[in-house]
N, C-alpha and C positions, 0 to 999 in steps of 0.2 A: 615434920616428924615422920610422916608417911614416906616422904622421899628418902630420908636417911635410912629408914628400915628397908626400903626396897633396894637401895644401893648395897646395904650390908648383906641382904639376902642374896643378891646377884653375885657379890664377891665371895660369899660363903659357898654357894653352889659351884662357882668356878674353881675355888681351891679344893673342894672335895673331888670334883671331877678330875682336876689335874693330878691330885694325889692317887686317885684310883687308876688312872691310865699310865702313870709313870712306871717305866720298867724297873724292876728290882734286880740288882746285880746278883748273879748266881755265884755261890761260893764253891770253890774248887780246892781240893787237896792234891798236891803233886807228890807221888811216891815213886820216883824214878831212881833206882839205884844206879851208881855210876862207877866205872872202872877205867881209869886212865892208864896209859902205857906204863907197864912195869909197876903199877901201884895196886893196892888192895881194892876190893869192891867196897864202896862206901854208900851209906844211906843216912840222912839226917835223923830219921826216926829211930835208928839203931844206936846212935851215938849222940854226942852233944855238938855236932857240927851244923853249920847253916846249909842252905840249899846248895846243891851241886851246880856245876857250871851249866849243865843241861837244864836243870830246873830253873835256874836264874834266867836263862834265855827264854824258856817257855813262859815263866811267870811275867816277865817284862812285856811280852807280846799280848798275853791275856789281859793284863792290867790296862794296857794301851787301848784294848778293845772293850773295856767296860766290865770285865769280870773281876771278882774278888778272889785273890789267892790267899788261902789261910797260911799264915807264917808258922814255922816250927815252934817259935816261942809261945804262940797262943795255944799250942796243942800239948804242951809239956804235961799238964795235969791229966789229960785224957790218956796219953801214952803210958804214964806211970800206973794206970789202973790195971793193965794186963801185960804180963811179960811177953806174950806172943806178939805184941805191937813192936817189940824191940828187935825183932829178927830182920836181917838185911833182906832175906827172901820172904817177905811177908806174903801170906796167902791172899787170894782174892776175897775170901770170906772175911778174913781179919781186916783187910783194907776197907771193906764196906762197913764193917762194924765200927772201925776207927772213924771213918768219915761220918757215919750216922751219929756217933757220940759227939762229934765236933759240929754237928748240924750243917754239914756240907751238902751241896746238891749233887756234886759229881766228884769222882776220884779218878785220877789218872795213874795207873799202875804200870810200871815198865822198867826196862833195863837199858842202859847205855854203855857201850864198850868202845874204847879207842884202841887202835893198834897202829904199829909203825910198818911202813912198807920199805921199799928199797930207796937208795939215793936217787935224787933228781939228776938226770944226765948232766955231766960237766959242772957239777956243783957239790958243795958239802952239805946241802940241805937234804932232809929226809921227808919222804911222803908220809902223811899221817891220815888215817881214816877213822871215822866214827860211825857206828850203827846203833839205832835205837828201835826197840819194839815196845809198843804200849797198847793198853786198853783204856778206852774212855767208858767209865761205868756210871750209870745213873744210880744214885744211892737209894732212893725211895723204894725201888723194886729190885735192885741188884742186877739190872739188865745191862749187858755190854752193848753200848751204843755204836762203838766203832773199834776195829782193830787197826792200829796205825803203825807205820814204820817210817823211818827217815834216815838219811845218811848225810855226812858232811866230810869234807877233806881239807887238808892244809899242807903246806910245805914249810918246814922250819929247820933251823940249825939244831935246835934243842927239841928232842922228840916229846918231852913232857909238855912243853909249851905248844908244840904242834898238835898234840893230842887234845889239849884244852881248846885250842882254836877249832879243831874239827868237831869236838863235842858241842861247842857253842853254835857252830854252823848247822849241825844236825838238829839241835834244839830249836833253832829258828824255823827250820823246815817243818819240824813236828808241830810247833805252835800254830802255824798256818793251817795244817791239817786238822788240828783240834778245833780251831775256830770255825772252820768249814763244817765239821761234824756237829758242833754245837748250834750253829745257825740253822742247819737242816733240822735239828731236833727242836729248834725254837727255844733253846736254853740260854737266853741272855737276860 
């Protein structure tokens, strides 16, 4: 009987120790408005659309690296609480409030814009470029952890598709910079 109790105690202490040291995934909200070539500026929080191309690329990389990205559908109730959350150009203060109400640890606030360049020489393809600027903000104290930018490019026959490709490429570059900033912060 003493042996069974000793084994149970050792297992219990081991489980408690494991649970205590296990890293908890940090929750992140992505608020990156996006404008593709010839299209309007869009943002999931201002309308009933899903994540943008940029946000999807960023979210994918963050999830691969163990972070939790809060989905738009999980934030609908919070967004309906305040009409100021429905603006495409949401302010830094409102984005922090939204993230706080959603119990997120970080918010990424930014803009992504794709534009078309000239034709590729001796081709019908068009050069397309995307630029993103973003802030990584810690929600608990509202401190900007990092100012980030990224760019991507593509060449395509269709400028809208080329714009999407360049936005995705820029999003992947941005995600790497976000992960680097979070790891320096110790935010995983």
